[in-house]
C-alpha positions as CSV (number, residue, x, y, z in Angstrom):
1,M,203.8,-59.8,8.3
2,K,204.8,-56.7,10.3
3,R,203.3,-56.2,13.8
4,I,200.1,-54.2,13.5
5,N,200.2,-51.4,16.1
6,H,196.9,-49.8,16.9
7,L,197.6,-48.2,20.3
8,A,197.6,-44.6,18.9
9,A,194.0,-45.1,17.8
10,A,193.0,-46.4,21.2
11,V,194.6,-43.4,23.0
12,C,192.4,-41.1,21.0
13,L,189.2,-42.5,22.5
14,S,189.2,-40.2,25.5
15,L,188.7,-37.3,23.1
16,L,185.9,-38.9,21.3
17,T,183.3,-40.3,23.6
18,A,181.8,-36.9,24.5
19,H,181.3,-35.7,21.0
20,V,179.8,-38.2,18.6
21,A,178.7,-36.5,15.4
22,A,175.6,-38.6,14.7
23,A,171.9,-38.0,14.7
24,T,170.2,-41.2,13.7
25,R,170.2,-44.0,16.2
26,I,169.9,-47.6,15.2
27,D,168.8,-49.9,18.0
28,A,170.6,-53.1,18.8
29,D,167.5,-55.2,17.9
30,T,167.2,-53.9,14.4
31,A,166.9,-56.8,11.9
32,E,169.5,-55.5,9.5
33,L,172.3,-56.0,12.1
34,Q,174.2,-59.3,11.7
35,Y,175.5,-60.9,14.9
36,T,178.1,-63.7,15.1
37,G,179.1,-65.7,18.1
38,R,177.7,-66.9,21.4
39,I,175.9,-63.7,22.3
40,D,173.4,-63.3,25.1
41,F,170.2,-61.8,23.7
42,S,168.3,-61.9,27.0
43,D,167.9,-58.1,26.5
44,R,167.4,-57.6,22.7
45,K,168.1,-53.9,23.1
46,A,171.4,-54.6,24.8
47,P,172.9,-58.0,23.7
48,L,176.0,-59.0,25.6
49,L,179.3,-59.9,23.8
50,S,181.8,-61.8,26.0
51,W,183.6,-64.4,23.8
52,P,186.5,-63.3,21.6
53,G,185.6,-63.0,18.0
54,S,182.0,-62.1,18.8
55,S,181.0,-59.6,16.1
56,I,178.4,-57.3,14.7
57,R,178.3,-56.5,11.0
58,A,176.2,-54.0,9.1
59,N,175.9,-52.0,5.9
60,F,174.8,-48.3,6.2
61,T,174.8,-44.9,4.5
62,G,176.0,-41.7,5.9
63,T,179.2,-39.7,6.5
64,S,179.9,-40.7,10.1
65,L,179.5,-43.7,12.4
66,G,179.3,-44.0,16.2
67,L,178.6,-46.8,18.6
68,V,176.8,-47.0,21.9
69,L,178.5,-49.6,24.2
70,D,177.9,-50.4,27.9
71,D,181.0,-52.3,29.1
72,R,181.0,-54.0,32.4
73,Q,184.7,-53.6,33.3
74,G,186.2,-51.1,31.0
75,N,189.0,-53.6,29.9
76,N,187.8,-54.7,26.4
77,Y,189.2,-53.9,23.0
78,Y,187.4,-54.0,19.7
79,N,188.4,-53.8,16.1
80,V,186.0,-51.6,14.2
81,I,186.6,-52.3,10.5
82,V,185.0,-49.7,8.3
83,D,184.7,-50.5,4.5
84,G,186.8,-53.6,4.8
85,N,190.0,-52.0,6.1
86,K,191.0,-55.0,8.2
87,R,194.7,-54.2,8.3
88,H,194.2,-50.7,9.8
89,P,191.0,-50.9,11.8
90,F,189.9,-48.4,14.4
91,V,190.9,-50.0,17.7
92,L,188.4,-49.1,20.4
93,Q,189.3,-49.3,24.0
94,T,186.1,-49.4,26.1
95,K,185.4,-47.4,29.2
96,Q,183.3,-48.8,32.0
97,G,179.7,-48.1,31.8
98,E,177.6,-46.7,28.9
99,H,179.4,-44.4,26.5
100,R,179.2,-43.2,22.9
101,Y,182.2,-43.7,20.7
102,Q,182.8,-42.1,17.3
103,V,184.6,-44.5,15.0
104,G,184.0,-43.2,11.5
105,Y,184.8,-39.7,10.3
106,D,184.3,-37.8,7.1
107,L,183.1,-40.8,5.2
108,A,182.2,-40.3,1.6
109,P,178.5,-40.1,0.9
110,G,176.9,-43.4,-0.1
111,R,177.2,-47.0,1.1
112,H,179.6,-48.2,3.8
113,S,180.2,-51.4,5.8
114,V,181.2,-51.9,9.4
115,E,182.4,-54.9,11.5
116,I,182.6,-54.6,15.2
117,Y,184.9,-57.4,16.4
118,K,185.8,-58.3,20.0
119,R,189.5,-58.7,20.3
120,T,189.6,-59.7,23.9
121,E,188.2,-62.6,25.9
122,G,185.9,-63.3,28.9
123,V,188.5,-62.3,31.5
124,E,188.1,-58.7,30.2
125,G,184.4,-58.9,30.8
126,A,181.2,-58.5,28.7
127,T,180.0,-55.6,26.7
128,A,176.3,-54.7,26.0
129,F,175.9,-53.3,22.5
130,R,173.2,-50.7,22.5
131,G,173.2,-49.6,18.9
132,L,174.8,-47.6,16.1
133,L,174.8,-43.8,15.6
134,L,174.6,-42.7,11.9
135,A,174.9,-39.2,10.5
136,D,171.7,-37.3,10.0
137,G,169.9,-38.9,7.1
138,G,171.9,-42.1,7.3
139,E,170.2,-45.4,7.2
140,L,170.8,-49.1,7.7
141,L,170.9,-51.3,4.6
142,P,170.4,-55.1,4.2
143,P,173.2,-57.0,6.0
144,P,176.1,-58.7,4.3
145,Q,175.7,-62.3,3.2
146,R,176.4,-64.7,6.0
147,P,179.0,-67.4,5.3
148,Q,177.5,-70.8,4.7
149,R,180.4,-72.7,6.2
150,R,180.8,-72.9,9.9
151,M,183.8,-73.6,12.2
152,E,184.2,-73.7,16.0
153,I,187.3,-73.8,18.1
154,Y,187.8,-74.9,21.7
155,G,191.1,-73.7,23.0
156,D,193.3,-71.8,25.4
157,S,195.3,-68.6,25.2
158,I,196.8,-69.6,21.8
159,S,193.3,-69.7,20.3
160,C,192.3,-66.5,22.0
161,G,195.3,-64.6,20.5
162,M,197.0,-63.7,23.7
163,G,200.0,-61.4,23.2
164,N,200.0,-61.8,19.4
165,E,200.5,-58.1,18.9
166,G,203.3,-57.9,21.5
167,A,206.9,-57.1,20.5
168,D,209.0,-60.3,20.1
169,N,211.1,-59.3,23.0
170,G,208.3,-57.8,25.1
171,R,205.4,-58.8,27.3
172,D,202.7,-60.9,25.9
173,D,199.9,-60.7,28.5
174,L,198.5,-57.2,27.9
175,A,194.8,-56.9,26.9
176,S,195.8,-54.1,24.4
177,E,198.0,-56.6,22.5
178,K,195.5,-59.5,22.5
179,N,193.8,-59.6,19.1
180,N,191.6,-62.6,18.3
181,Y,191.1,-61.2,14.8
182,W,194.7,-62.4,14.0
183,A,194.6,-65.6,15.9
184,Y,195.2,-68.7,13.8
185,G,191.5,-69.8,13.8
186,S,190.3,-66.5,12.7
187,V,192.9,-66.4,9.9
188,A,191.8,-69.9,8.8
189,A,188.1,-69.0,8.9
190,R,188.5,-65.9,6.7
191,A,190.6,-68.0,4.2
192,L,187.8,-70.5,4.1
193,D,184.9,-68.0,4.1
194,A,183.6,-69.7,7.2
195,E,181.7,-68.3,10.2
196,L,183.6,-68.9,13.4
197,H,182.8,-69.3,17.0
198,T,185.9,-69.3,19.3
199,I,185.3,-70.8,22.8
200,C,188.6,-70.2,24.6
201,K,190.1,-69.0,27.8
202,S,193.7,-68.2,28.5
203,G,195.2,-70.7,31.0
204,I,192.5,-73.3,30.6
205,G,193.1,-77.1,30.4
206,I,191.2,-80.3,30.2
207,M,192.4,-81.9,33.4
208,V,193.7,-78.8,35.2
209,S,193.9,-75.0,34.7
210,W,195.7,-72.1,36.2
211,F,192.4,-71.4,38.0
212,P,189.8,-73.7,39.7
213,F,187.8,-74.8,36.6
214,T,188.6,-76.6,33.4
215,M,187.3,-76.7,29.8
216,P,184.9,-79.6,30.5
217,Q,183.2,-77.2,33.0
218,Y,183.4,-74.2,30.7
219,Y,182.7,-75.2,27.1
220,D,178.9,-75.1,27.3
221,Q,178.5,-71.6,28.8
222,L,176.6,-68.8,27.1
223,S,178.8,-66.2,28.9
224,A,182.6,-66.3,28.8
225,V,182.9,-64.3,32.0
226,G,184.4,-66.8,34.5
227,D,182.8,-70.1,35.7
228,N,179.1,-69.4,35.7
229,D,175.7,-71.1,35.3
230,S,174.8,-69.7,31.9
231,Q,173.9,-72.3,29.3
232,W,174.5,-72.2,25.6
233,D,171.9,-73.8,23.4
234,F,173.9,-76.1,21.0
235,E,170.8,-76.5,18.8
236,Q,171.1,-72.8,17.8
237,W,174.2,-73.3,15.7
238,T,176.0,-76.4,14.4
239,P,179.5,-76.2,13.0
240,D,180.8,-78.2,10.0
241,V,184.2,-78.4,11.6
242,V,185.3,-78.3,15.2
243,V,189.0,-77.7,16.2
244,I,190.1,-78.7,19.7
245,N,193.4,-77.1,20.6
246,L,194.0,-78.0,24.3
247,F,196.5,-79.8,26.5
248,Q,199.2,-77.0,26.4
249,N,198.3,-75.9,29.9
250,D,197.9,-79.5,31.1
251,S,201.4,-80.2,29.9
252,W,202.8,-77.4,32.1
253,L,200.6,-77.9,35.1
254,V,201.0,-81.7,35.2
255,D,204.6,-82.3,34.2
256,R,206.3,-79.1,35.4
257,E,204.1,-77.7,38.2
258,K,202.9,-81.0,39.6
259,R,199.5,-79.4,40.3
260,L,197.6,-82.7,40.4
261,D,198.0,-85.1,43.3
262,P,198.4,-87.9,42.5
263,L,199.8,-87.2,39.1
264,P,197.6,-88.8,36.4
265,S,198.9,-91.8,34.6
266,D,199.3,-91.9,30.8
267,V,196.0,-93.8,30.5
268,E,194.2,-91.2,32.7
269,R,195.5,-88.4,30.5
270,I,194.2,-90.1,27.4
271,D,190.9,-90.9,29.2
272,A,190.4,-87.2,30.1
273,Y,190.9,-86.2,26.5
274,V,188.5,-88.8,25.2
275,D,185.9,-87.7,27.7
276,F,186.0,-84.1,26.5
277,V,186.0,-84.9,22.8
278,R,183.0,-87.3,23.4
279,S,181.2,-84.4,25.1
280,I,181.6,-82.4,21.9
281,R,180.6,-85.4,19.8
282,T,177.4,-85.7,21.8
283,E,176.4,-82.2,20.8
284,Y,177.6,-82.6,17.1
285,P,177.1,-86.2,16.0
286,D,178.0,-85.5,12.3
287,T,180.7,-82.8,12.6
288,Q,184.3,-83.3,11.6
289,I,186.5,-82.9,14.7
290,I,190.2,-81.9,14.4
291,C,192.2,-82.7,17.5
292,A,195.0,-80.2,17.4
293,L,197.9,-79.0,19.6
294,G,200.4,-76.2,19.3
295,S,202.2,-74.1,18.5
296,M,203.8,-73.7,21.9
297,D,206.1,-76.1,23.6
298,A,203.7,-79.0,24.2
299,T,204.7,-80.0,20.6
300,T,208.4,-79.9,21.4
301,N,208.4,-83.7,21.4
302,D,205.8,-86.4,20.9
303,K,204.7,-87.0,24.5
304,W,201.5,-84.8,24.5
305,P,200.8,-85.2,20.8
306,D,200.9,-89.0,21.4
307,Y,198.3,-88.7,24.0
308,I,196.0,-87.1,21.5
309,R,196.9,-89.6,18.8
310,A,196.1,-92.5,21.2
311,A,192.8,-90.8,22.2
312,V,191.8,-90.5,18.6
313,D,192.7,-94.1,17.8
314,R,190.7,-95.3,20.8
315,M,187.6,-93.3,19.7
316,R,187.8,-94.6,16.2
317,T,188.0,-98.2,17.5
318,E,185.6,-98.1,20.5
319,F,183.0,-95.7,19.1
320,D,183.4,-96.3,15.3
321,D,184.1,-92.5,15.0
322,E,185.7,-91.8,11.7
323,K,185.1,-88.1,11.7
324,L,188.3,-87.4,13.7
325,D,191.7,-86.1,12.7
326,T,194.8,-84.8,14.3
327,L,196.8,-81.8,13.4
328,F,199.9,-80.4,15.2
329,F,201.4,-77.0,14.9
330,E,205.2,-77.1,15.1
331,Y,207.0,-75.4,18.0
332,T,209.4,-72.8,16.6
333,G,211.5,-72.4,19.7
334,Y,210.0,-69.1,20.5
335,G,209.2,-69.2,24.2
336,Q,206.2,-66.9,24.5
337,H,202.7,-66.8,22.9
338,P,202.9,-66.9,19.1
339,R,202.9,-63.5,17.4
340,I,200.8,-62.6,14.4
341,A,203.3,-64.0,11.8
342,Q,203.2,-67.4,13.4
343,H,199.4,-67.2,13.8
344,V,199.1,-66.5,10.1
345,A,201.3,-69.4,9.2
346,N,199.3,-71.7,11.5
347,G,196.0,-70.4,10.2
348,E,197.1,-71.1,6.6
349,K,198.1,-74.6,7.6
350,L,194.8,-75.2,9.3
351,A,192.9,-73.8,6.3
352,A,194.7,-76.0,3.9
353,F,194.0,-79.1,6.1
354,I,190.3,-78.3,6.3
355,R,190.1,-77.4,2.6
356,R,191.4,-80.9,1.7
357,K,189.4,-82.7,4.3
358,M,186.1,-81.0,3.6
359,D,186.6,-80.4,-0.1
360,W,186.0,-76.6,0.5
C-alpha cells in the first residue's frame, strides 16, 4: 500500500475555521451521535476525546458539514471520513481552543455519513467535541449499526501507530504522521467488524518506560493525558478479545539502557508480565487474551518472546487460565516504527488469528 499523504488537507485548515457554511447546530449530547472509546462524558455537551481511535459517527442530510472542537493543546490530528472515503479522509489539524472547522463541501443533497477519528494519542492532549454544523435544513438521522464484536488493545507506540505515515527514510516521531486508523489493531478490527478500544502510549512498558510511569499505572485511566487520577469504569464495556502488545520498550530500557538498578532477573521479568495480565484478567474473567509482541526488534530473537511464553504457561498452570494465547509479529529488519504497509500485514495476521480462535 502506498503511503497516504494528507498534509495538504491539513494545511488548508487555517483558511477554513473562520468561515463554516453551516446553519444547523447539532449538540454533542444528541442521541443520534455514536461515540466509541474511553470518552469522558463528565460534560455531556463537551465530551473529551483523548485516546487514539476514539471516534464519533453519525448519519446526516445536507450539503455541508462542520465541526466544533475545543482542543486543549492544539496538537491533535483527526481523520474526518465522509461517506466512507477512508483512503482519502479530510485530515483535520486542531488549533488550541474552541474553533469551527468545515470538513464537508458541496455535498450532494440527501443522506451522508461521517466518522470523526482521533489519529493521535494522549501526549497530544484531549479534545472537547461540542457538536456538528449542518447546512440549513440538514438533520441528523439514526446512527449506524454498532458492531457486536469487541476488541481492546494495550500497547505502546506500535499500537498507537507512531510514525506509520512517515517516509521509509524519514523521521517517524511527528504527530502529523501518527495515524492510529492504520495501526495494525485498527486494521484487524475493521476486518473483523469489531468495535475497538486502544489503550496505548508511546514509550510505555510494563516494568519501565521512557518516563516515570508504566502501563500497570496507566491502563485503568479514563483520560489518556499523562499519569492522572481519572478512573475508567470497566463495567461500562467488556471486550470479547484483548490484545496485549508490550515489552518492546522494556527490552530496550532493561537490556540496552540499563535503566533499572538492580537489573531484573529472568524470573522477575516473567513475574511482572504475569502481574499485568492478571490485572486485566481480574477485569475480564471470560475474555480471550492474546499476549503479543512486535513487530519491532524485541522479536529479533526468542529472548523476550520466551518471557511471554513462560508467563502464559505459568498462568495456564497456576491459575487454570486457558483463555490465553501468544502471537508474535516478525521483525522485518526495518529499524524504525512500522509503516502502514507493515501495519496492514500485521493487522491481517492478527485478524486471521482471532477469526480462527473466536470462530468469527
